[in-house]
Structures are given as C-alpha cells and as structure tokens.
N, C-alpha and C positions, 0 to 999 in steps of 0.2 A: 307471767313468765318473761324474763329479761335475758338478753344476751350481753355478756360482758367481755372485756379484754383483760390482759394481765395487769394493766395499770389500775384497774378497778377492783382487783382481787382483795386487797386489804380492807377497803371500805364496804364492799358488797358481801364478802364472804367471812373474813376474819372478824369483822365487826357487825356481821349481819344476823347474829342469833343462830337459829336453826336453819341450815342450808343444805340443799342437795344440788351438786354441780355436775352438769353433763358435758364431758369432753367428747365432741363429735367431729366427724370429718365429712367431706364431700365425697360423692361416689362411693358411699359406704352402705351396702345393703343392711347390715345389722343396725346402723344408725337410723335408717329409714324405718326399720321395723320397730325400733324403740320410740320414735317421735310421737306417734299417736297415744301410746301408753303414758309417756311422760307428760304430755299436754293434758290428758284426761285426769291423771292423778294430781296435777297442779291445780285443777279446778276443785278437787275434793280436799286436798291438804293445804292448799295455798294460804289459808288463813292462819296456819300454825307453822308452816315450814316454807322458806323461800326457795323457789325453783329457778335455777339459773342455767344458762347454756354458754359454752365457750368453744371456739373453733380451735381444735388441737394443733393443726399445722401452723397457724399463725401465733400460737402461744406455746411453742414447743418447750422453751426453757422452764416455764411454770409447770407444764405437764410432767417433765422429767423430775423436777424437784418434788412433786407430789407422788411420784412412783407410777405415773400413768404412761403406758407404753403401747396402748392400742385403743381403737375406737369401736364402739362407744365405751366409755368408762364413767360410771357414776361414783362420785366421791361425796361423802357425807360429813358435815361439820356441825358441831354444837358449841356455840359461843366461842368460836375461834379455834376449837380443838378438832383436828381431823380424826374422825372415828376409824377404827381399824377395818371395818367392813367396806369393801368396794365391790362393785358389780361390773362385769365387762362381757363383751361378746353378744351372744344371743340372750339378752336379758328378758326374763319373764316378769310380767306384771305382779305376780304373787311374791316374787323375791324382792321387788321394790317395796311393796306394801309391808312386808316383814320388817324391813329396815326403817321405814317411816313410822310404823306403829311403835317401834322401840324408842323413838325420839320424843314421843308425847305421852301424856297421861292416858291411863286406861279409860277414863271417863270420856276423854275427847275422841279416843278411837271408836268407842261405841256410838258416839254422836255422829261421827263421820260415816260410819258404816250404815247408819240408818238413812243417810242421804243418798245412798247408792241405789239408783233406779234400774231395774232389769231392762235390758234392751232386746228387741226381737228384730233380726235381719232376715230378709227373704231373698232367695236366689233360685235360679233354675237348677243349677247343679252345684253340689258341694264336693270338693275333692279332699280326701283325708290323706295327706302325705305329699311332700314336695320334692320327691326324688325324681329321676328321669321320667318314670312312668306318669306320675302326677303332673309334672311340668308340661310334658308333651300333650297330655289330655287337656290341660288348661289352655295351651296354645291353640289347639285345633278347635276347641269349643268357642274360644274368644273370637277366632277368625270366622266362625259360623254365627256370630252374634248371639251366642247363648250366654246369659248372665251367670257367671261362674265365680265361686270363691274357693281359694286354695288355703287349707288349714294344716299347720304343722306345729308340733311341740318344739321343734328346733328351727334352724334357719334353712332356707331352700338348698337343695343339692343332694340330700341323702348321703349314702355312703361314698358316693363319687367325690364329694367335697373333701373327704379324708383319705383319698387314694393319691399316692405321690405322683404316679404317671399312668396315663391311659394310652396304650399304643395301638389299640385295635378298633378305635371308633372311626367309622368311614368319613372320608373328607379331609382328614388331617394326615399329611405325610410324616410329620415329626410327632413323637409322643407328646401328649398334652398334659400339663399339670391338672390333676383331678379338680382342684378348687376352681381353676379357670374354666374348665369345661362346664361344670355345674353352674358357675356364675353366669356364663354366657347363655345357657339354657334358661336360667331364672330371669335374666334381664329381658330376653326375647319374649317370654310369656307375660312378664309384667308390663312391658311397653305396649303389648297388644291390648291390654285392658283388664286382664284377670285380677280380681281383688285378692290381696294377700293378707292373711291373718296368721303370722308366723311367730315362733318363740312364745307360744301361748300354752296355758294349761288346759287340756281337754278334760272337762269335769265329767261329762256324760255323753254317750252316744246312744240314741234310740233309733234303730234301723226301721222299726215299724212305723213310727211317726216321721221318720227322716228328719230328725232334729239332732243338732250337736250343740252342747253347752260348753262355752269356753270361758276361762277366767272367772267362773262361778256366777257371772252376771249377764252374759250375752248368749241368747239362744239363736242359733242359725237354723232356719228352716229351708228345706230344698225339695224340689220335685223328684230329683234323682241324686244318688250318692255314688261316688267312685271311691273305693277303698284302695289306697296306694301306700299303705303304712309300712311296707318293706319288712326287713328282718333285723334282728339284734344278735350280737355274738352269744354263742352258747357258753354257759359257765360249767366248770367241772364239778362244783359242789363238794370240794374236798377241804379239809381243815386249813384255815389260813387264807383262803382265796377271798372271801368276803371282807375280812379284816384288812387285807393289804391291797384291795382294789384301788387303783389310783395312788397308791403309796408304795410302789415297788412292782405292782402287777398292772400291766397295760393291755388293752385290746386294740390299740390304734398306733401303728408304726409312724404314720405321717405326723400324728399329734406329738408323740413322745420320743421318737428315736434320737432327735437332736440333743436330748439330755444325757445321752450315753456316749458322748465322744470320749475315745480312749478308755472305754470301760468294757466289761464283759457281761453278756446277757444270755439268758436261756429262752429258747422259743419252743412252745408246745404246739405240735401239729405237723402234718406232712402233706397237706393238700396244696392247691394252687396259692391260696392266700398265705399260708405259712412259708412256702418256698419263695414267693415273690417278695413278701415283706422282709424275710430274712436277708435277701439280697440288698434291699433298701437299707436295712439297719446296718449292714456291713459298711456303709459309707461313713458311719460314725463310730461304731463299736470296733474294738480290736479283736474280739473273739466271740463267736456265737456257737452255742451248743444246742442243736435241735433234738427234741425228745419226741419220738413217733412210735405209736403203738404197733405198727405193722412192720413186716420185714422189708418193705420197699415203699418209697414215696408214692403218693397217689396224684401228684401234680402232673401237668402235661410235660412231654419229653423235652421240649425246648427249654422250659423253666428249670427242669432237673439238670440238664446239661450245663446251664449257666451256673447253677448252684454248686455242682460238683467241681467246677473249675475255680471256685472261690476259696482261696487258702484260709480265709478267716472262719469258715463254717465247717463244723463237724456234726455228725449225726449219731444219736443213740437209737438204734432200731429196737423194736420189740420191748419198749419201755413205756411206762405210764407214771405220771406224777401222783404222789400220795399225800403230800402236805407241803405247805409253805410256812416258813418262819423267818422273821427278821432278826438278825443279830447285828446290832450297831447299824452300820451303813450297808450291810450285805444282806441279800436274800438267799435263804437256804431252801433249795428245792429237793425234797426227798423223792427219789424215783425207784420204781420196782422193775426188775428184769422179769418180764412175763414168762420167760422160759425157765429160769433158775429160781425165781421168787426171791432172789437176793435184793436187798435195798441198799442204795448208796445215796450220798448227799452231794448236790451240785452247789457250789458257792458262786454267786454272781452279783452284779450290781443291780440287776433288774430282770423281770420276766415278762415276756410277751406271749399272749395266748391266742391262737388261731385254730379253733377246732370246729368250725362250722357255725351255722346260724339257725335261728328259730323265728317263725313268723310272728309279727306283732299283731295279735288278734285278741288280746285279753279283754277288751271292752265289748266284744261282740262274739266271743268264741261259741256260745251256745245257740246262736241265731242262724248260722250258715252251714251248708254242707261242706265238710272238710275231707281231705284225703287222710291216709294212715298217719302221715307225719304232721298233720295239723295245718296244712296249707289250704287255701280256699279254692274250691272247685268252681270252674267257670265253663260256659259254652264258647262257641267260636266267636261270639260278639262280646265276650268278657262279662256276660251276665252271670250273676250268682244264683243261688237257689231261692232268693227273695226277689219279689218284683221291684223293679226300679233301683236295684242295688247291683253295682258292677265292682269288679276287682281287677287290678292291673299290677304288673311288676313282680318283684320277688315274693310278695305275699301270696301269690297264686300257685296252684298245683301245676307244675310244668317240669320238663326234663332239664332245661338249661336256664340259668339265671345270669344274664348279662345286661349291660347297659342297653345294648341294641334290642334285646328281647323286651325289656321294660318299655322302651320307646315305642316299639311295635304294638305292645298291649295298649298303651295310652292312646295311640292313633286309632286303633280298632274301636275301643270303647267310645271315644269322642265322636267318631263318624257315625256309629250306631245310634248314639244318643241324639246327635244333631238331626239325623234323618227322622227319628221318632218325634222330635219336638218341632219339626218344620211344618 
C-alpha cells in the first residue's frame, strides 16, 4: 500500500488499472477505524487491486474534483474510470469487500476468500456498544488495568453524536455539541488503552460462551461481557414508511435538518425528542407541523414553553399518521383525527419521526430476563440474569434514560467487574 499526492494521481490511479483510493485526514476517528480494515484487505486483494492513500487536506483540489467532501472516503477506479460507488464515514469491512469483489472475476473472489484465516482474540472484558455507558465502562476498566475491547457496529458516541446540543451534562456551562461531547468521551477512553473495533459487522453473539464474531472472520472471546447496545427509533409500521425511509422520512434532525432550509416539514411525536428536535429543525425550515396523538405534549415544561413561543411551529393534537406517499418532490402525510375519524393530507418537503425508542437486543433477546417493554433487567451492580454478563445504559430496565444515567451505569459495572477480577 502506497501514499500518493495529487501530482501522482494520473500515473498511479488513472493509469494504474484497478485502484481503490483512500482520502484520509489527521485527527479523524473514522479514518483511524478504517485504517486496519484497509490494510488487512490490501494484503488479501493487493495482487489484483492497487490500494492507495492520499491526505485529503493537502490535496483538497483533487478531492473536490472527485466529489470527495469528507474523510475518510474510498473512491474506486477501473482502468482510469471512476466507479459510481464511493464509501464514506464509518465504513464497514463488508461494504469494502462488496465493492472489491465487483471489480474482479468470480473465480478470483473465491480464491481470495479461501485465503482468509479465522482470527481469535482474547480479552478480559468485551463491551458491546460505544455510547456513553460503554465508553465510561471502557475508561474505568482500562484505568483498572483490565484488558478490554469495545465493539460497535457504528462509530463511537451512540445517539449523543447525532444530538445537536447537550445542555445538561455536568461540568459544561455552555451547551455542548453532541458530536464533540461523544468525541471527547471516545478519545479519553481510547487514549487510556481500550481496544476499539468499531464500524464492524457483528455476525454472532454467544453469551453462554462469551464469544462475539465480527466481520465473519474474527472471534472475540472474553471472560465477561457488558451489553451497552442502546436503543433505536421506533417505526410506525404504516404504508410508505419503509419505502421512503431516508428518502423523505428521517429519524435524525442533526443529520438531516440542514437539507430543509426554507422548506416545510412534518414532525411526528410530542415527547422531549420531538419537541427539542422541532425547535432545532426550525433553524432551517420555514414551517413545521407537529402531529401528536394526545391532547397535550408529553415533553418537559421548559421545552414546551420554548416550542409554543416559536412562530414557525404548529401542532395537530389528537392526530395520528396513516400513510406516506411521495408526489414529485413533496411528501404527502395522511393523518387521522382520532376524535372525528376524519382524514386529511399534509403536504411537506420532508417528515421527521420521533415516537420513542426500542432496545437493541435482537441477537440475544431469548437469553436474558427482560421487563415488559423488552429492556434488560439488572441488579444494583448492573449484572443481568446470566453469569458474567452485565448491561448498562439505555438498553437496561430503568425509569430514566439520560447521558448521565448511562455514564453512571457504566461506572458501576466497571467497578464491580474490576473488583471481581482483582
């Protein structure tokens, strides 16, 4: 694998046959997460495809010419022609492999796959999930000299990284951008020495054996496991939602609100998330119509007062969405008045959905004691119903789910484990 500059682009890339070019940056956590995957795949596919790296900041003109606007970004070429597929952000190994396999013959793909040797890694503790709870547990365990690995299908930070502002985290007078708060947590845990395996595919989790298989070839064995997998947005399950997810329907204001400058949107929900995110979206959109199933909002009073004073936001109480349809560039949300049963159509440029969360437990749902809503039950030390299996953060059964409560859970579990292993 070779690093090049813009001056070498023509000879190394355009005249280089089959090439994958990595635009990376310094002080870039996603770049650091990609590096070992890129190097490992270079060893496997290097005989057929040339693997190159280029420093984006020092080659900005070339990056912009190729449509590269963030780091890392992988760009693929075949005999001088730039392929349409590019990968950026938290890039998974499986996604890279898909692109590489499409560049060579099926026969060569089979030969290369035969050369992949399974790997077994052993740790004292494996943490599943890199949100505030998992990061805090990793920090405390690392400082206790407990050999720990942190595993996540995304990049570190959890939901905090997609929250526009956090105003109630102790120690900060001014509200903090969510991505910076999660970045600082992640860097602190990483610098301490916790091993990171992020933006990976979790193939299998065996809580009995305390084994986790990632990217289909690496088995991670641990003496203890901490489950910190958090929650995911609830879906409504109505016609059009699945088809238009990411294509007019969003579940993340921080990610997508910027695309609705001077446009109109519909927000589904009336809890804290819906109210706070509607206020954020109003920085961009000209009009927001909230659709809430109850007669009153369920968000905290302070958030409600701020919302009611926002002239851009109106609320349809006692209404529920029944379907979504796209007509040209517009989203049509059909809503039903729960009192009169009358249905009307709301025309907007996009829809945001904030109707609560569900625990991420699909890979081990039948193994642990759960509460009525599917959250994991724990004792005061965050132990679950299985020996040596702990759970922390939003995935656990608790009354309140906040960054601070997740951090507290991670602290408790880590101290309990460190004492047991001392």
